[in-house]
Residue frames as a rotation matrix with the C-alpha (Angstrom) as fourth column:
MET 1
-0.802 -0.434 -0.410 139.36
0.442 0.029 -0.897 89.29
0.401 -0.900 0.168 53.39
SER 2
0.157 0.912 -0.380 136.62
0.938 -0.018 0.345 90.03
0.308 -0.411 -0.858 55.88
GLU 3
0.217 0.009 0.976 135.87
0.009 -1.000 0.008 93.62
0.976 0.007 -0.217 56.87
SER 4
0.945 0.197 0.262 136.11
-0.251 -0.078 0.965 92.51
0.211 -0.977 -0.024 60.50
ASN 5
0.561 -0.784 -0.266 139.69
0.724 0.621 -0.301 91.28
0.401 -0.024 0.916 60.07
PRO 6
-0.226 -0.689 0.689 141.30
0.114 -0.721 -0.684 94.67
0.967 -0.076 0.241 60.85
TYR 7
0.399 0.440 0.805 139.28
-0.749 -0.350 0.563 94.77
0.529 -0.827 0.190 64.08
ARG 8
0.984 -0.026 -0.175 140.35
0.103 0.888 0.449 91.27
0.143 -0.460 0.876 65.05
LEU 9
0.206 -0.978 0.029 143.98
0.702 0.127 -0.701 92.11
0.682 0.165 0.712 64.40
ARG 10
-0.172 -0.208 0.963 143.69
-0.368 -0.893 -0.259 95.28
0.914 -0.399 0.077 66.49
TRP 11
0.751 0.498 0.434 142.06
-0.593 0.218 0.775 93.31
0.292 -0.839 0.459 69.34
GLN 12
0.810 -0.508 -0.293 144.85
0.531 0.848 -0.002 90.76
0.249 -0.154 0.956 69.18
GLN 13
-0.106 -0.875 0.473 147.47
0.390 -0.474 -0.789 93.51
0.915 0.101 0.391 69.19
ASP 14
0.186 0.252 0.950 145.85
-0.700 -0.644 0.308 95.08
0.689 -0.722 0.057 72.26
ALA 15
0.979 0.188 0.079 145.91
-0.192 0.726 0.660 91.67
0.066 -0.662 0.747 74.01
HIS 16
0.456 -0.886 -0.080 149.56
0.682 0.406 -0.609 91.23
0.572 0.223 0.789 72.97
ASP 17
-0.159 -0.495 0.854 150.42
-0.159 -0.841 -0.517 94.59
0.974 -0.218 0.055 74.54
VAL 18
0.530 0.428 0.732 148.63
-0.785 -0.079 0.614 93.66
0.321 -0.900 0.294 77.78
LEU 19
0.940 -0.232 -0.250 150.39
0.274 0.951 0.146 90.28
0.204 -0.206 0.957 77.82
GLY 20
0.041 -0.965 0.261 153.70
0.423 -0.220 -0.879 92.14
0.905 0.146 0.399 77.64
GLU 21
-0.045 0.033 0.998 152.65
-0.707 -0.707 -0.008 94.14
0.706 -0.706 0.055 80.70
PHE 22
0.876 0.434 0.208 151.65
-0.459 0.624 0.633 90.92
0.145 -0.650 0.746 82.49
LEU 23
0.676 -0.672 -0.302 154.99
0.556 0.734 -0.391 89.25
0.484 0.096 0.870 81.77
ALA 24
-0.234 -0.745 0.625 156.92
0.011 -0.645 -0.764 92.30
0.972 -0.172 0.159 82.98
ALA 25
0.204 0.398 0.895 154.84
-0.878 -0.331 0.347 92.38
0.434 -0.856 0.282 86.17
ALA 26
0.954 0.152 -0.258 155.30
-0.061 0.943 0.326 88.62
0.293 -0.296 0.909 86.64
ARG 27
0.147 -0.976 -0.158 159.06
0.558 0.214 -0.802 89.08
0.817 0.030 0.576 86.68
LYS 28
-0.420 -0.295 0.858 158.84
-0.352 -0.819 -0.453 92.03
0.837 -0.492 0.240 89.06
GLU 29
0.149 0.633 0.760 156.22
-0.967 -0.068 0.246 90.48
0.207 -0.771 0.602 91.39
ASN 30
-0.833 -0.535 0.139 157.55
-0.548 0.832 -0.086 86.90
-0.070 -0.147 -0.987 91.08
LEU 31
0.259 0.955 0.147 154.22
-0.812 0.297 -0.502 85.59
-0.523 0.011 0.852 89.74
PRO 32
-0.179 -0.327 0.928 154.26
0.083 0.935 0.346 82.03
-0.980 0.139 -0.140 88.40
ALA 33
-0.849 -0.152 -0.505 154.58
-0.483 -0.161 0.861 81.43
-0.213 0.975 0.063 84.67
LEU 34
0.107 0.914 0.391 151.33
-0.154 0.404 -0.902 80.58
-0.982 0.036 0.184 82.86
SER 35
-0.702 -0.140 0.699 150.56
0.640 0.308 0.704 79.35
-0.314 0.941 -0.126 79.38
TRP 36
-0.306 0.554 -0.774 148.94
-0.163 -0.832 -0.531 82.31
-0.938 -0.036 0.344 77.57
THR 37
-0.470 0.273 0.839 146.62
0.857 0.369 0.360 82.25
-0.211 0.888 -0.408 74.56
ILE 38
-0.638 0.331 -0.695 145.32
-0.320 -0.935 -0.152 85.18
-0.701 0.125 0.702 72.53
ALA 39
-0.114 0.713 0.691 142.02
0.678 0.565 -0.471 84.42
-0.726 0.415 -0.548 70.78
THR 40
-0.580 -0.038 0.814 140.91
0.754 -0.403 0.519 86.03
0.308 0.915 0.262 67.52
SER 41
0.538 0.827 0.163 138.44
0.637 -0.526 0.563 88.02
0.552 -0.199 -0.810 69.63
GLY 42
-0.028 -0.640 0.768 141.38
-0.271 -0.735 -0.622 89.52
0.962 -0.225 -0.152 71.53
ALA 43
0.892 0.323 0.315 140.55
-0.394 0.217 0.893 87.58
0.220 -0.921 0.322 74.69
LEU 44
-0.175 -0.984 -0.013 143.64
-0.673 0.129 -0.729 86.72
0.719 -0.119 -0.685 76.72
VAL 45
0.859 0.512 -0.018 143.57
-0.374 0.650 0.661 83.39
0.351 -0.561 0.750 78.57
GLY 46
-0.248 -0.935 0.252 146.12
-0.879 0.108 -0.465 82.17
0.408 -0.337 -0.848 81.09
ASP 47
0.755 0.436 -0.489 146.25
-0.248 0.881 0.403 78.46
0.607 -0.184 0.774 81.92
VAL 48
0.385 -0.590 0.709 148.04
-0.867 0.031 0.497 77.17
-0.316 -0.807 -0.500 85.00
ASP 49
-0.237 -0.610 -0.757 150.66
-0.780 0.583 -0.226 74.51
0.579 0.537 -0.614 84.20
SER 50
0.708 0.568 0.420 149.41
-0.706 0.593 0.388 71.08
-0.029 -0.571 0.820 85.21
LEU 51
0.764 -0.425 -0.486 152.49
0.099 0.821 -0.562 69.12
0.637 0.381 0.670 84.19
ASN 52
-0.249 -0.967 -0.043 155.10
0.330 -0.043 -0.943 70.74
0.911 -0.249 0.330 86.40
SER 53
-0.519 0.142 0.843 153.00
-0.696 -0.643 -0.320 71.59
0.497 -0.753 0.432 89.46
THR 54
-0.909 0.319 -0.268 151.40
0.416 0.729 -0.544 69.83
0.022 -0.606 -0.795 92.36
PRO 55
0.035 0.985 0.168 147.69
0.825 -0.124 0.552 70.38
0.564 0.119 -0.817 93.00
ASP 56
0.474 0.098 -0.875 148.60
0.739 -0.584 0.335 72.80
-0.478 -0.806 -0.350 95.81
GLY 57
-0.573 -0.767 -0.287 151.07
0.414 -0.573 0.707 74.58
-0.707 0.287 0.646 93.53
MET 58
-0.650 0.417 0.636 148.45
0.643 -0.145 0.752 74.93
0.406 0.897 -0.174 90.82
ARG 59
0.464 0.855 -0.234 145.94
0.844 -0.345 0.411 76.43
0.270 -0.388 -0.881 93.24
ALA 60
0.175 -0.487 -0.855 148.63
0.596 -0.639 0.486 78.80
-0.784 -0.595 0.178 94.56
ALA 61
-0.839 -0.489 0.238 149.49
0.461 -0.407 0.788 79.93
-0.288 0.771 0.567 91.00
PHE 62
-0.217 0.862 0.458 145.80
0.764 -0.142 0.630 80.49
0.608 0.486 -0.628 90.21
GLU 63
0.615 0.491 -0.617 145.30
0.786 -0.450 0.425 82.49
-0.069 -0.746 -0.662 93.41
ALA 64
-0.279 -0.792 -0.543 148.45
0.593 -0.587 0.552 84.56
-0.755 -0.168 0.633 92.82
TRP 65
-0.896 -0.077 0.437 147.29
0.427 -0.416 0.803 85.66
0.119 0.906 0.405 89.38
THR 66
0.029 0.978 0.205 143.63
0.740 -0.159 0.654 86.18
0.672 0.132 -0.729 90.24
GLY 67
0.432 0.060 -0.900 144.67
0.805 -0.475 0.355 88.23
-0.406 -0.878 -0.254 93.26
TRP 68
-0.584 -0.747 -0.317 147.11
0.477 -0.632 0.611 90.35
-0.657 0.206 0.726 91.26
LEU 69
-0.860 0.277 0.428 144.50
0.353 -0.282 0.892 90.90
0.368 0.918 0.145 88.54
ASN 70
-0.731 0.681 0.043 141.65
-0.419 -0.398 -0.816 91.58
-0.538 -0.615 0.576 90.96
ALA 71
-0.879 0.367 -0.305 139.78
-0.096 0.489 0.867 88.95
0.467 0.791 -0.394 88.97
ARG 72
-0.409 0.831 0.379 136.05
-0.838 -0.177 -0.517 88.48
-0.362 -0.528 0.768 89.43
GLY 73
0.524 0.737 -0.426 133.64
-0.840 0.529 -0.118 85.64
0.138 0.420 0.897 88.99
VAL 74
-0.589 -0.808 -0.020 136.00
-0.784 0.578 -0.225 83.13
0.194 -0.117 -0.974 90.56
THR 75
0.651 0.753 -0.093 134.58
-0.716 0.650 0.253 79.61
0.251 -0.098 0.963 90.37
ASP 76
-0.625 -0.742 0.244 135.90
-0.780 0.575 -0.247 76.50
0.043 -0.345 -0.938 92.08
ARG 77
0.482 0.876 0.040 134.02
-0.868 0.483 -0.119 73.37
-0.124 0.023 0.992 91.01
MET 78
-0.621 -0.601 0.503 134.79
-0.508 0.797 0.326 69.70
-0.597 -0.053 -0.800 91.31
ARG 79
-0.094 0.535 -0.840 133.65
-0.929 0.257 0.268 67.54
0.359 0.805 0.472 88.42
ARG 80
0.828 0.518 0.213 132.44
-0.560 0.787 0.261 63.96
-0.032 -0.336 0.941 88.77
ASP 81
0.699 -0.616 -0.363 135.83
0.262 0.693 -0.672 62.66
0.666 0.374 0.646 87.69
GLY 82
0.583 -0.433 -0.688 137.50
0.776 0.046 0.629 64.38
-0.241 -0.900 0.363 90.66
VAL 83
-0.426 -0.719 0.548 139.06
0.839 -0.541 -0.056 67.21
0.337 0.436 0.834 88.63
THR 84
0.185 0.415 -0.891 138.72
0.678 -0.710 -0.190 70.64
-0.712 -0.568 -0.413 90.23
HIS 85
-0.043 -0.103 0.994 138.09
0.899 -0.437 -0.006 73.40
0.435 0.893 0.112 87.68
LEU 86
-0.048 -0.056 -0.997 139.12
0.625 -0.780 0.014 76.93
-0.779 -0.623 0.072 88.67
TYR 87
-0.185 0.078 0.980 138.10
0.905 -0.374 0.201 79.89
0.382 0.924 -0.001 86.54
ALA 88
0.115 0.236 -0.965 138.13
0.601 -0.790 -0.122 83.67
-0.791 -0.566 -0.233 86.92
GLN 89
0.456 0.127 0.881 137.59
0.839 -0.393 -0.378 86.62
0.298 0.911 -0.286 84.59
PHE 90
-0.131 -0.500 -0.856 139.54
0.621 -0.715 0.323 89.87
-0.773 -0.489 0.404 84.38
ARG 91
0.806 0.249 0.537 139.56
0.569 -0.577 -0.586 93.14
0.164 0.778 -0.607 82.45
ARG 92
-0.107 -0.869 -0.484 142.51
0.731 -0.399 0.554 95.35
-0.674 -0.294 0.678 81.72
GLY 93
-0.933 -0.267 0.243 142.42
0.361 -0.696 0.621 98.84
0.004 0.667 0.745 80.23
GLU 94
-0.237 0.861 -0.450 139.49
0.196 -0.411 -0.890 101.02
-0.951 -0.299 -0.071 79.27
GLY 95
0.224 0.465 -0.856 137.36
-0.638 -0.594 -0.490 101.88
-0.737 0.656 0.164 76.30
ALA 96
0.775 0.147 -0.615 138.35
-0.624 0.328 -0.709 100.67
0.098 0.933 0.346 72.85
THR 97
-0.086 -0.904 -0.420 141.60
-0.625 0.377 -0.684 99.14
0.776 0.204 -0.597 74.10
GLU 98
0.141 0.195 0.971 140.07
-0.941 0.330 0.071 97.18
-0.306 -0.924 0.230 76.99
VAL 99
-0.447 -0.311 -0.838 141.24
-0.528 0.848 -0.033 93.56
0.721 0.428 -0.544 77.05
ARG 100
0.437 0.630 0.643 139.13
-0.898 0.347 0.271 90.88
-0.052 -0.695 0.717 78.65
GLY 101
-0.256 -0.557 -0.790 140.32
-0.551 0.756 -0.354 87.48
0.794 0.345 -0.500 79.65
ALA 102
0.839 0.513 0.184 140.37
-0.472 0.516 0.714 84.60
0.271 -0.686 0.675 82.06
ILE 103
-0.459 -0.863 0.211 142.66
-0.868 0.386 -0.311 82.53
0.186 -0.326 -0.927 84.23
ARG 104
0.659 0.696 -0.285 141.97
-0.648 0.718 0.255 78.78
0.382 0.016 0.924 84.28
ALA 105
-0.592 -0.778 0.209 143.23
-0.801 0.538 -0.264 75.70
0.093 -0.324 -0.942 86.06
ASP 106
0.619 0.658 -0.428 142.14
-0.551 0.753 0.361 72.06
0.560 0.012 0.829 85.96
ILE 107
-0.320 -0.719 0.618 143.54
-0.944 0.188 -0.270 70.34
0.078 -0.670 -0.739 89.02
HIS 108
0.264 0.326 -0.908 143.57
-0.366 0.905 0.218 66.56
0.892 0.274 0.359 88.74
PRO 109
0.845 0.013 0.535 143.61
-0.520 0.252 0.816 64.43
-0.124 -0.968 0.220 91.89
PRO 110
-0.231 -0.965 0.124 146.87
-0.914 0.259 0.311 62.64
-0.332 -0.042 -0.942 92.66
PHE 111
-0.273 0.063 -0.960 147.22
-0.685 0.688 0.240 59.29
0.675 0.723 -0.144 90.90
ASP 112
-0.914 -0.150 -0.377 146.92
0.112 0.799 -0.591 57.39
0.390 -0.582 -0.713 94.18
GLU 113
-0.653 0.757 -0.023 143.46
-0.247 -0.241 -0.938 58.87
-0.716 -0.607 0.345 94.86
GLU 114
-0.705 0.531 0.469 140.36
0.708 0.494 0.505 57.48
0.036 0.688 -0.725 93.21
PRO 115
-0.785 0.503 0.363 137.63
-0.363 -0.847 0.388 59.92
0.503 0.173 0.847 92.12
SER 116
-0.764 0.574 0.296 134.48
-0.200 0.227 -0.953 59.85
-0.614 -0.787 -0.059 94.27
C-alpha cells in the first residue's frame, strides 16, 4: 500500500463530511439535487442533472449552487456543437481540512434546434 493512501483517505473523508453539510443545507435552503463525486484527491464535484431538467432549469440549478457556495472562476462557454459548458470552483473549510471542488453543467440545445 502506498504511503500516500492514508492522506487520500483522509482527504476523501473530509470531502464526505463537507458533502453531508451540503446535503443538509440543500434540504434547508431548497437547493436542487446534484450528482456528487468525491475524487481520490478529495475534490468534491457536483454535476447538474441533464436528464430531468430543461436547459433553463439546469442553468438555474447551477446558479443556485454557485451562489450559495460563493463560487469563483465561473465560466460559461458554448462549444461548436452547441453545448453550453458551465463551470465554477469553490473551497470549503480552512487549513488541513479545506475541501476544494467544482460545480459543472453541460447544457445541450433542445432537440429541435440545430447547432450553429
